[in-house]
PyMOL Python script that loads the backbone (N, CA, C, O; Angstrom):
from pymol import cmd

cmd.read_pdbstr("""\
ATOM      1  N   MET A   1       0.912  -1.328   0.140  1.00  0.00           N
ATOM      2  CA  MET A   1       0.121  -0.021   0.197  1.00  0.00           C
ATOM      3  C   MET A   1       1.160   1.160  -0.006  1.00  0.00           C
ATOM      4  O   MET A   1       2.274   1.349   0.484  1.00  0.00           O
ATOM      5  N   VAL A   2       0.457   1.827  -0.832  1.00  0.00           N
ATOM      6  CA  VAL A   2       1.409   3.409  -0.933  1.00  0.00           C
ATOM      7  C   VAL A   2       1.142   4.559  -0.476  1.00  0.00           C
ATOM      8  O   VAL A   2       0.149   5.009  -1.048  1.00  0.00           O
ATOM      9  N   TYR A   3       1.482   5.120   0.143  1.00  0.00           N
ATOM     10  CA  TYR A   3       0.997   6.306   1.099  1.00  0.00           C
ATOM     11  C   TYR A   3       1.685   7.588   0.169  1.00  0.00           C
ATOM     12  O   TYR A   3       2.548   7.425  -0.694  1.00  0.00           O
ATOM     13  N   PRO A   4       1.183   8.673   0.504  1.00  0.00           N
ATOM     14  CA  PRO A   4       1.650   9.654   0.121  1.00  0.00           C
ATOM     15  C   PRO A   4       2.562  10.461   1.289  1.00  0.00           C
ATOM     16  O   PRO A   4       2.355  10.492   2.502  1.00  0.00           O
ATOM     17  N   ILE A   5       3.824  11.211   0.386  1.00  0.00           N
ATOM     18  CA  ILE A   5       4.962  11.397   1.575  1.00  0.00           C
ATOM     19  C   ILE A   5       4.711  12.247   2.589  1.00  0.00           C
ATOM     20  O   ILE A   5       5.489  12.336   3.538  1.00  0.00           O
ATOM     21  N   ASP A   6       3.634  12.938   2.503  1.00  0.00           N
ATOM     22  CA  ASP A   6       3.515  13.933   3.877  1.00  0.00           C
ATOM     23  C   ASP A   6       2.696  13.125   4.968  1.00  0.00           C
ATOM     24  O   ASP A   6       2.902  13.369   6.157  1.00  0.00           O
ATOM     25  N   VAL A   7       1.663  12.056   4.543  1.00  0.00           N
ATOM     26  CA  VAL A   7       1.137  11.089   5.663  1.00  0.00           C
ATOM     27  C   VAL A   7       2.606  10.418   6.308  1.00  0.00           C
ATOM     28  O   VAL A   7       2.835  10.614   7.501  1.00  0.00           O
ATOM     29  N   LEU A   8       3.269   9.881   5.744  1.00  0.00           N
ATOM     30  CA  LEU A   8       4.456   9.254   5.914  1.00  0.00           C
ATOM     31  C   LEU A   8       5.243  10.042   7.191  1.00  0.00           C
ATOM     32  O   LEU A   8       5.529   9.596   8.302  1.00  0.00           O
ATOM     33  N   THR A   9       5.465  11.269   6.661  1.00  0.00           N
ATOM     34  CA  THR A   9       6.508  12.271   7.444  1.00  0.00           C
ATOM     35  C   THR A   9       5.427  12.600   8.634  1.00  0.00           C
ATOM     36  O   THR A   9       5.952  12.843   9.720  1.00  0.00           O
ATOM     37  N   GLN A  10       4.260  12.635   8.599  1.00  0.00           N
ATOM     38  CA  GLN A  10       3.540  12.916   9.840  1.00  0.00           C
ATOM     39  C   GLN A  10       3.442  11.657  10.858  1.00  0.00           C
ATOM     40  O   GLN A  10       3.448  11.811  12.080  1.00  0.00           O
ATOM     41  N   GLN A  11       3.364  10.583  10.314  1.00  0.00           N
ATOM     42  CA  GLN A  11       3.413   9.612  11.082  1.00  0.00           C
ATOM     43  C   GLN A  11       4.648   9.338  11.846  1.00  0.00           C
ATOM     44  O   GLN A  11       4.544   9.029  13.033  1.00  0.00           O
ATOM     45  N   THR A  12       5.857   9.423  11.256  1.00  0.00           N
ATOM     46  CA  THR A  12       7.043   9.441  11.733  1.00  0.00           C
ATOM     47  C   THR A  12       7.341  10.533  12.716  1.00  0.00           C
ATOM     48  O   THR A  12       8.081  10.330  13.679  1.00  0.00           O
ATOM     49  N   ALA A  13       6.917  11.393  12.541  1.00  0.00           N
ATOM     50  CA  ALA A  13       7.101  12.872  13.194  1.00  0.00           C
ATOM     51  C   ALA A  13       6.496  12.602  14.590  1.00  0.00           C
ATOM     52  O   ALA A  13       7.081  12.779  15.658  1.00  0.00           O
ATOM     53  N   ALA A  14       5.106  12.100  14.401  1.00  0.00           N
ATOM     54  CA  ALA A  14       4.483  11.911  15.681  1.00  0.00           C
ATOM     55  C   ALA A  14       4.902  10.586  16.532  1.00  0.00           C
ATOM     56  O   ALA A  14       4.634  10.378  17.715  1.00  0.00           O
ATOM     57  N   ALA A  15       5.667   9.691  15.589  1.00  0.00           N
ATOM     58  CA  ALA A  15       6.087   8.461  16.425  1.00  0.00           C
ATOM     59  C   ALA A  15       7.497   8.957  17.253  1.00  0.00           C
ATOM     60  O   ALA A  15       7.796   8.651  18.407  1.00  0.00           O
ATOM     61  N   SER A  16       8.187   9.726  16.411  1.00  0.00           N
ATOM     62  CA  SER A  16       9.484  10.214  17.345  1.00  0.00           C
ATOM     63  C   SER A  16       9.200  11.157  18.298  1.00  0.00           C
ATOM     64  O   SER A  16       9.997  11.284  19.227  1.00  0.00           O
ATOM     65  N   ARG A  17       7.883  12.076  18.230  1.00  0.00           N
ATOM     66  CA  ARG A  17       7.619  12.835  19.195  1.00  0.00           C
ATOM     67  C   ARG A  17       6.930  12.057  20.436  1.00  0.00           C
ATOM     68  O   ARG A  17       6.787  12.727  21.458  1.00  0.00           O
ATOM     69  N   TRP A  18       6.558  10.927  20.451  1.00  0.00           N
ATOM     70  CA  TRP A  18       6.032   9.940  21.617  1.00  0.00           C
ATOM     71  C   TRP A  18       7.131   9.421  21.980  1.00  0.00           C
ATOM     72  O   TRP A  18       7.321   9.428  23.196  1.00  0.00           O
ATOM     73  N   ARG A  19       8.190   8.818  21.124  1.00  0.00           N
ATOM     74  CA  ARG A  19       9.266   8.217  21.504  1.00  0.00           C
ATOM     75  C   ARG A  19      10.081   9.132  22.452  1.00  0.00           C
ATOM     76  O   ARG A  19      10.425   8.704  23.554  1.00  0.00           O
ATOM     77  N   ARG A  20      10.407  10.431  22.028  1.00  0.00           N
ATOM     78  CA  ARG A  20      11.127  11.566  22.788  1.00  0.00           C
ATOM     79  C   ARG A  20      10.313  11.840  24.246  1.00  0.00           C
ATOM     80  O   ARG A  20      10.853  11.906  25.350  1.00  0.00           O
ATOM     81  N   ARG A  21       9.058  11.962  23.993  1.00  0.00           N
ATOM     82  CA  ARG A  21       8.144  12.222  25.197  1.00  0.00           C
ATOM     83  C   ARG A  21       8.390  11.085  26.271  1.00  0.00           C
ATOM     84  O   ARG A  21       8.522  11.334  27.470  1.00  0.00           O
ATOM     85  N   GLY A  22       8.436   9.888  25.761  1.00  0.00           N
ATOM     86  CA  GLY A  22       8.590   8.579  26.735  1.00  0.00           C
ATOM     87  C   GLY A  22      10.038   8.664  27.355  1.00  0.00           C
ATOM     88  O   GLY A  22      10.197   8.549  28.570  1.00  0.00           O
ATOM     89  N   ARG A  23      11.100   8.873  26.476  1.00  0.00           N
ATOM     90  CA  ARG A  23      12.181   8.945  26.936  1.00  0.00           C
ATOM     91  C   ARG A  23      12.565   9.798  28.328  1.00  0.00           C
ATOM     92  O   ARG A  23      13.056   9.443  29.399  1.00  0.00           O
ATOM     93  N   SER A  24      12.065  11.215  27.758  1.00  0.00           N
ATOM     94  CA  SER A  24      11.843  12.225  28.990  1.00  0.00           C
ATOM     95  C   SER A  24      11.165  11.742  30.252  1.00  0.00           C
ATOM     96  O   SER A  24      11.505  11.964  31.414  1.00  0.00           O
ATOM     97  N   ALA A  25      10.146  11.041  29.804  1.00  0.00           N
ATOM     98  CA  ALA A  25       9.403  10.740  31.367  1.00  0.00           C
ATOM     99  C   ALA A  25      10.200   9.701  31.767  1.00  0.00           C
ATOM    100  O   ALA A  25      10.378   9.669  32.985  1.00  0.00           O
ATOM    101  N   LEU A  26      10.698   8.903  31.175  1.00  0.00           N
ATOM    102  CA  LEU A  26      11.468   7.632  32.073  1.00  0.00           C
ATOM    103  C   LEU A  26      13.076   8.363  32.504  1.00  0.00           C
ATOM    104  O   LEU A  26      13.749   7.725  33.314  1.00  0.00           O
ATOM    105  N   TRP A  27      13.634   9.646  31.966  1.00  0.00           N
ATOM    106  CA  TRP A  27      14.565  10.252  32.643  1.00  0.00           C
ATOM    107  C   TRP A  27      14.082  10.903  33.919  1.00  0.00           C
ATOM    108  O   TRP A  27      14.595  10.816  35.034  1.00  0.00           O
ATOM    109  N   LEU A  28      13.129  11.494  33.595  1.00  0.00           N
ATOM    110  CA  LEU A  28      12.655  12.245  34.882  1.00  0.00           C
ATOM    111  C   LEU A  28      12.155  11.237  36.105  1.00  0.00           C
ATOM    112  O   LEU A  28      12.420  11.588  37.254  1.00  0.00           O
ATOM    113  N   LEU A  29      11.606  10.284  35.937  1.00  0.00           N
ATOM    114  CA  LEU A  29      11.192   9.245  36.856  1.00  0.00           C
ATOM    115  C   LEU A  29      12.596   8.576  37.152  1.00  0.00           C
ATOM    116  O   LEU A  29      12.668   8.095  38.283  1.00  0.00           O
ATOM    117  N   GLY A  30      13.574   8.466  36.471  1.00  0.00           N
ATOM    118  CA  GLY A  30      14.929   7.831  37.169  1.00  0.00           C
ATOM    119  C   GLY A  30      15.542   9.024  37.807  1.00  0.00           C
ATOM    120  O   GLY A  30      16.261   8.798  38.779  1.00  0.00           O
ATOM    121  N   THR A  31      15.376  10.300  37.415  1.00  0.00           N
ATOM    122  CA  THR A  31      16.292  11.390  38.346  1.00  0.00           C
ATOM    123  C   THR A  31      15.383  11.402  39.505  1.00  0.00           C
ATOM    124  O   THR A  31      15.994  11.579  40.559  1.00  0.00           O
ATOM    125  N   LEU A  32      14.166  11.274  39.625  1.00  0.00           N
ATOM    126  CA  LEU A  32      13.285  11.533  40.902  1.00  0.00           C
ATOM    127  C   LEU A  32      13.576  10.171  41.837  1.00  0.00           C
ATOM    128  O   LEU A  32      13.715  10.241  43.058  1.00  0.00           O
ATOM    129  N   LEU A  33      13.638   9.066  41.163  1.00  0.00           N
ATOM    130  CA  LEU A  33      13.853   7.866  41.984  1.00  0.00           C
ATOM    131  C   LEU A  33      15.397   8.333  42.632  1.00  0.00           C
ATOM    132  O   LEU A  33      15.584   8.435  43.845  1.00  0.00           O
ATOM    133  N   GLY A  34      16.306   8.557  41.741  1.00  0.00           N
ATOM    134  CA  GLY A  34      17.790   8.619  42.302  1.00  0.00           C
ATOM    135  C   GLY A  34      17.677   9.589  43.525  1.00  0.00           C
ATOM    136  O   GLY A  34      18.068   9.220  44.633  1.00  0.00           O
ATOM    137  N   ALA A  35      17.101  10.923  43.304  1.00  0.00           N
ATOM    138  CA  ALA A  35      17.062  12.132  44.459  1.00  0.00           C
ATOM    139  C   ALA A  35      16.332  11.454  45.651  1.00  0.00           C
ATOM    140  O   ALA A  35      16.672  11.641  46.819  1.00  0.00           O
ATOM    141  N   ALA A  36      15.267  10.625  45.260  1.00  0.00           N
ATOM    142  CA  ALA A  36      14.503  10.099  46.472  1.00  0.00           C
ATOM    143  C   ALA A  36      15.585   9.035  47.344  1.00  0.00           C
ATOM    144  O   ALA A  36      15.655   9.124  48.569  1.00  0.00           O
ATOM    145  N   LEU A  37      16.385   8.061  46.598  1.00  0.00           N
ATOM    146  CA  LEU A  37      17.178   7.396  46.948  1.00  0.00           C
ATOM    147  C   LEU A  37      18.413   7.990  47.858  1.00  0.00           C
ATOM    148  O   LEU A  37      18.719   7.692  49.013  1.00  0.00           O
ATOM    149  N   ILE A  38      19.057   8.987  46.900  1.00  0.00           N
ATOM    150  CA  ILE A  38      20.035   9.651  48.009  1.00  0.00           C
ATOM    151  C   ILE A  38      19.606  10.400  49.268  1.00  0.00           C
ATOM    152  O   ILE A  38      20.352  10.546  50.236  1.00  0.00           O
ATOM    153  N   ALA A  39      18.444  10.834  49.201  1.00  0.00           N
ATOM    154  CA  ALA A  39      17.793  11.739  50.273  1.00  0.00           C
ATOM    155  C   ALA A  39      17.542  10.641  51.388  1.00  0.00           C
ATOM    156  O   ALA A  39      17.773  10.874  52.575  1.00  0.00           O
ATOM    157  N   PHE A  40      17.028   9.363  50.903  1.00  0.00           N
ATOM    158  CA  PHE A  40      17.068   8.258  52.040  1.00  0.00           C
ATOM    159  C   PHE A  40      18.175   7.998  52.712  1.00  0.00           C
ATOM    160  O   PHE A  40      18.299   7.911  53.934  1.00  0.00           O
ATOM    161  N   ALA A  41      19.168   7.847  51.692  1.00  0.00           N
ATOM    162  CA  ALA A  41      20.596   7.397  52.365  1.00  0.00           C
ATOM    163  C   ALA A  41      21.069   8.298  52.924  1.00  0.00           C
ATOM    164  O   ALA A  41      21.762   7.888  53.855  1.00  0.00           O
ATOM    165  N   VAL A  42      21.056   9.891  52.804  1.00  0.00           N
ATOM    166  CA  VAL A  42      21.699  10.801  53.576  1.00  0.00           C
ATOM    167  C   VAL A  42      20.885  10.839  54.983  1.00  0.00           C
ATOM    168  O   VAL A  42      21.486  10.893  56.057  1.00  0.00           O
ATOM    169  N   VAL A  43      19.455  10.807  54.887  1.00  0.00           N
ATOM    170  CA  VAL A  43      18.792  10.909  56.277  1.00  0.00           C
ATOM    171  C   VAL A  43      19.173   9.602  57.411  1.00  0.00           C
ATOM    172  O   VAL A  43      19.218   9.671  58.639  1.00  0.00           O
ATOM    173  N   VAL A  44      19.435   8.362  56.476  1.00  0.00           N
ATOM    174  CA  VAL A  44      19.696   7.320  57.440  1.00  0.00           C
ATOM    175  C   VAL A  44      21.002   6.983  57.791  1.00  0.00           C
ATOM    176  O   VAL A  44      21.319   6.181  58.669  1.00  0.00           O
ATOM    177  N   LEU A  45      21.815   7.685  57.009  1.00  0.00           N
ATOM    178  CA  LEU A  45      23.325   7.536  57.361  1.00  0.00           C
ATOM    179  C   LEU A  45      23.636   8.660  58.283  1.00  0.00           C
ATOM    180  O   LEU A  45      24.082   8.372  59.394  1.00  0.00           O
ATOM    181  N   PHE A  46      23.457   9.891  57.962  1.00  0.00           N
ATOM    182  CA  PHE A  46      23.698  11.100  58.937  1.00  0.00           C
ATOM    183  C   PHE A  46      22.683  11.343  59.853  1.00  0.00           C
ATOM    184  O   PHE A  46      22.848  12.405  60.452  1.00  0.00           O
ATOM    185  N   ASP A  47      21.800  10.788  60.131  1.00  0.00           N
ATOM    186  CA  ASP A  47      20.710  11.091  61.312  1.00  0.00           C
ATOM    187  C   ASP A  47      21.369  11.487  62.476  1.00  0.00           C
ATOM    188  O   ASP A  47      21.936  10.566  63.064  1.00  0.00           O
ATOM    189  N   PRO A  48      21.465  12.699  63.021  1.00  0.00           N
ATOM    190  CA  PRO A  48      22.057  13.084  64.241  1.00  0.00           C
ATOM    191  C   PRO A  48      21.644  12.006  65.506  1.00  0.00           C
ATOM    192  O   PRO A  48      22.404  11.535  66.353  1.00  0.00           O
ATOM    193  N   ALA A  49      20.210  11.787  65.341  1.00  0.00           N
ATOM    194  CA  ALA A  49      19.653  11.178  66.659  1.00  0.00           C
ATOM    195  C   ALA A  49      20.082   9.674  66.742  1.00  0.00           C
ATOM    196  O   ALA A  49      20.068   9.159  67.860  1.00  0.00           O
ATOM    197  N   GLY A  50      20.449   8.949  65.701  1.00  0.00           N
ATOM    198  CA  GLY A  50      20.996   7.775  65.496  1.00  0.00           C
ATOM    199  C   GLY A  50      19.839   7.082  65.537  1.00  0.00           C
ATOM    200  O   GLY A  50      18.784   7.661  65.798  1.00  0.00           O
ATOM    201  N   PRO A  51      19.900   5.634  65.261  1.00  0.00           N
ATOM    202  CA  PRO A  51      18.765   4.700  65.101  1.00  0.00           C
ATOM    203  C   PRO A  51      17.739   4.792  66.282  1.00  0.00           C
ATOM    204  O   PRO A  51      18.148   5.252  67.348  1.00  0.00           O
ATOM    205  N   ILE A  52      16.381   4.369  66.163  1.00  0.00           N
ATOM    206  CA  ILE A  52      15.468   4.375  67.127  1.00  0.00           C
ATOM    207  C   ILE A  52      15.889   3.469  68.076  1.00  0.00           C
ATOM    208  O   ILE A  52      16.223   2.351  67.682  1.00  0.00           O
ATOM    209  N   PRO A  53      15.947   3.784  69.474  1.00  0.00           N
ATOM    210  CA  PRO A  53      16.180   2.745  70.490  1.00  0.00           C
ATOM    211  C   PRO A  53      14.730   1.918  70.689  1.00  0.00           C
ATOM    212  O   PRO A  53      13.600   2.396  70.788  1.00  0.00           O
ATOM    213  N   ALA A  54      15.193   0.386  70.715  1.00  0.00           N
ATOM    214  CA  ALA A  54      14.127  -0.357  70.827  1.00  0.00           C
ATOM    215  C   ALA A  54      13.658  -0.284  72.162  1.00  0.00           C
ATOM    216  O   ALA A  54      14.353  -0.102  73.161  1.00  0.00           O
ATOM    217  N   PRO A  55      12.308  -0.455  72.105  1.00  0.00           N
ATOM    218  CA  PRO A  55      11.620  -0.283  73.518  1.00  0.00           C
ATOM    219  C   PRO A  55      12.099  -1.646  74.423  1.00  0.00           C
ATOM    220  O   PRO A  55      12.447  -2.753  74.013  1.00  0.00           O
ATOM    221  N   ASP A  56      11.980  -1.127  75.828  1.00  0.00           N
ATOM    222  CA  ASP A  56      12.198  -2.194  76.703  1.00  0.00           C
ATOM    223  C   ASP A  56      11.227  -3.012  76.782  1.00  0.00           C
ATOM    224  O   ASP A  56      11.305  -3.993  77.522  1.00  0.00           O
TER     225      ASP A  56
END
""", "prot")
cmd.dss("prot")
cmd.show_as("cartoon", "prot")
cmd.util.cbc("prot")
cmd.orient("prot")
């Protein structure tokens, strides 16, 4: 089946736009996850109060 060239370019442009959006969403998710992990590690490792003492 033969498509006119403008239909093909519109389809490929839309596909690349969605691919780019998906990649940036993954990058954002990874960045947020990494930041949360680093913040959690900093809070756990450098907590001035130390670990919570076990109740007697």
